[in-house]
N, C-alpha and C positions, 0 to 999 in steps of 0.2 A: 670578147670583152674589149672595150675601147681602150686606146692608149692612156687616156686621162684616167679611166677607172683603174687600169693596171697600176698607174703611178700612185693613186691614192691608197692602194692596198697597204703599203707599209705604215702610212699614217693611221689608218683605221685599226690595223692589227695592234699597233703600239698603243693606241687609245683604249681599245677593248681590254688588252692584256693588263695595262696599267690600272684600269678601273677594277678589274677582277682582283688584282693583287691588293688594291687599296680597299676592297670591300670590307675587310675586317679591321681596317684602321679606324682610329678615333676620328669622328667628324668634328672639325673645328669651326666651320661656318655652314650654316643652314639657310637656304633660300627656297622659295616655293618651287623653283625650277631646277636648281643645282645644289650640290654640296661641295665643300672643300675638306679634304682629309689631312691628317697629319703628314702622310706621305707626300701629298701635293706640296705642303709647306716646306718640307725638308728638301724636296726636289728643287724648289725655287730658291732655297738657300744655298744650294750647291754652287760653288764657284764664286760666291759673294766674298767681299773683302773681309778679313778677320776683324777689322774695326767695326764694320756694320754688324757682323754676327755678335760681337761683344756687346754692342749697344742693344741689339735685339734681346739678348739674354739678361739684361739688367732688370732688376725688379721695377715694376710699374712703367717700363718702357712701352710706348705705343707702337714701336716699329714693327713688331711681329704681327700685331693686329692689323696694321695697315697693309702689310704684305699679304696676309690672308684675304683681306677685303679686295685687294687688287687682283688676286687670283680669281676670286668669285666674279668680279666685273669682267675680266678677260674671258672667262668661261661663258658667261651670259652673252657677250657680244659675239664670241666665236660661234655659239649655237645659232644666233641670228644669221650670221654669215652663211652657215650651212643651210638653214631653212630657206634662205633667199637664193640658194643655188650658186653662190660665189665659188664654191670649190669645184665646179664643173667648167669654169672659164679657163681658157688657155693662158691668158695673162696672169691670172691668179695662181694657176698651177706652177707657172714659171717662178713666181715669187715664193711659193711654198717650198719648191725644190731648193732655192737658194737659202731660204730660212733654215731648212733642215741641214743643209751643208754647213751653214754658219754655226748651228748648234753642235753638230758633230765635230767640227773643227775645234770649238772651245772645249768640248768634253774630252776629246783626245789630248789636247794640250794640257788640260787640268790633270788628267790621269798621269801624263808623263811628268808633270811638275810634282805631283804628290809622291811619285816614286823616287824623285831626285832631291827635292827640297823639303827638309824637315824643319819644324820650329826650333828644335834644339840646335841644329846647324846654323840657322838664321841668328839666333841669340848669341851663339859663340862668335860668329863673324862680327856681329854688331859690337860685342864687347871688345874684340880685338881692334876694330876701327876706332872705338872710343878711346882706347889706350894709345893707339898709334898717332892719332890726330887730335890731341886735346884742344888745339886752337879752334877747331870747328865747333866745339861745344862750350867755349868759354864766353861768358857774358862780358862784353867789352866794358872798359872804363866809362863811367858816367859822372856827370857833374849836375848839381842842382843850383840854379841861380834865380834871382829875381831881377826884373827890369822895369824901367819906366820908359815908355815910348812917347816920343814927340814927333808927330807927323808934320811935315811942312804944309802950310795952307797955301795952295796955289804956288806962286813964285816967291812967297814971303819966307824964305829960309832964314833970313836974319832974325825975324821975330821968334821963330821956332828955336833957333840956337840960343837966343837971349833967355827964353823961358827955361830951356834945359840947363843953362849955366846957373840961373838963379835957384833952380831946384837942387842942383848939385851942391851949391853953397849951403843950402838949408840942411842937406844930408850931412855934410862935413861938420856942421854946427850941432849935430846930434838929433835932429828931428827924425821922426819915425818914417822909415822907408815905406812900410806898409800903408800908412795913412797918406803919404804923399803919392804913392802909386795909385791908390783909390781915387785920389783927387785929380791928379794930372795925367795919368797914363792914357794914351790913345789906343791901347790894346785892351778892349773891354773884357776879354776872357780872363787874362792874367791880372788885369787891374782890380777886378772884384776880389781876387785872392791875394791882394797886397803885392802884386807883381810876380807871384810864384809861378815858375815855368815847369816845376817838377824835375825829375831826373831825366837827363838827356844824354845819349851816347854821341860820339862823333858822327857827323853826317846828318844829324837831325836839326841843325840850326844853320842859318846862313853863315858863310865862311868868316866874314869880318867879326860877327858876334861870337861865333864859336872859338875863334883864335884867342879872343880876350878871355872868354869864360874858362877855357881849359888852361890858360896861362896863370890864372889867379890861384892862390894857394890857401890863404887864411880865411876862415869863415868870418863874414862881416866885411871883408875887403871890398872897397868901392872902385869901380873903374872911372876913367874920365868919360868924356862924351864919345860914344862910338857911333859912327855913321854906317848905315846899311841902306839897301834899296827900300826898306820900310820906313826909314826916317832916322831920327837920333835916339840913342838909347843911353840910359845910365844903368849899369849892371852892378848887382851886389852878389858876391859869391857866397853860397850857403854851405855846400858839402860836396865831397868827392867819394865815389865808391870805386875801389880798385877792381880790376878784372877778376872774375871768379869762375872757376870751372863748375858748370852745372852738374849735379849728380846724375849718374847713369840712369837711375829710375825716372828722372825728369825728361830725359831725351830718348828713353828706350823705345817707346812706341813708334815715334817718327823714324828713328834710326833703323829699327827692325823692318819697317815698311819699305824704306829705301833699299835695304839689303834684299828683302823678299822680292821686290819688283825687279831688281837687277838679276837675281838668280833665276827668276822665272823667264826673264828676257833671254838669258843665256840658253836655257832649256829649249825655248821656242826657236831660237836662232839655229841651234844644232839640228833640229828637226826640219826646219824650213829651208835652210840654205841648200842642201843637196837637191831638194825638190824644185828649187828655183834655178837650177843649173842652166845658164844661157844656151849651152850646147843642145839641151833637150827641149828648148822652147822656141817657137816661132810665132811672132805676133804680126798679124797683118794690119799694119797701121791704117791703111786706107779703109779696110773693112770696119775697124774700130770707129773711125771718124764717121763712117756712114751710119753705123749703129746708134751712136750717141746724137746724131743730128736729126733723127726721126722724131 
């Protein structure tokens, strides 16, 4: 028996045994040349992120159907590869060997993670972190303001400032900010909304504008003329929202995913570090360079 044939035996044994085990499974996809079983689908789901699995299990979600269709397509193309003799080529066998090792690596790590990392542990740690570091989960202070923007036309800053001052005088005399913003503002987006910029946290506005907006206190309060790199602004303060701690349920999924990834990384590091012991490894740098230069 050829070396290449010997190497393929584990693949074929695995394939035949898995097909025989799956024979009694429910067929989920049927094609003229292949089928996909529930066991195939469950095998492809193994190792996927909890978020993806959650989406797949939602009513009317197309994710599971797409995964099943992808398995079918891969199986059809793999059969074509076999029919065309790709599995007898040395370069292809080398890639198959590495693919098998990558799969076994992931499976081994997943098994180790499943023994060490439980969802109940993850949630408990997530809750502890939520309590210990509330500032990480606090929605920052925000302000809502309106503005009217006057862009300088070329070098004519004098005309732009004169117009801004005349509009500011109209506002101080009680004319509608919303109407004047629609008429004069050079910011078309907010101008259509009467100058409304919506709620903004610190860091979302240019510094000169932000400093004035956050310093204002009373709804309806008008600024003077504020200059930024966008031009001249008149700002009206609307409202302020104090910092608020987001509920745990609102941040739970993202926080648990962060904890989960960290715990998994720790498990993998504990396994990998002893195997990467520099004393046990010798890398021929010249041979590596020759290999990658081919």
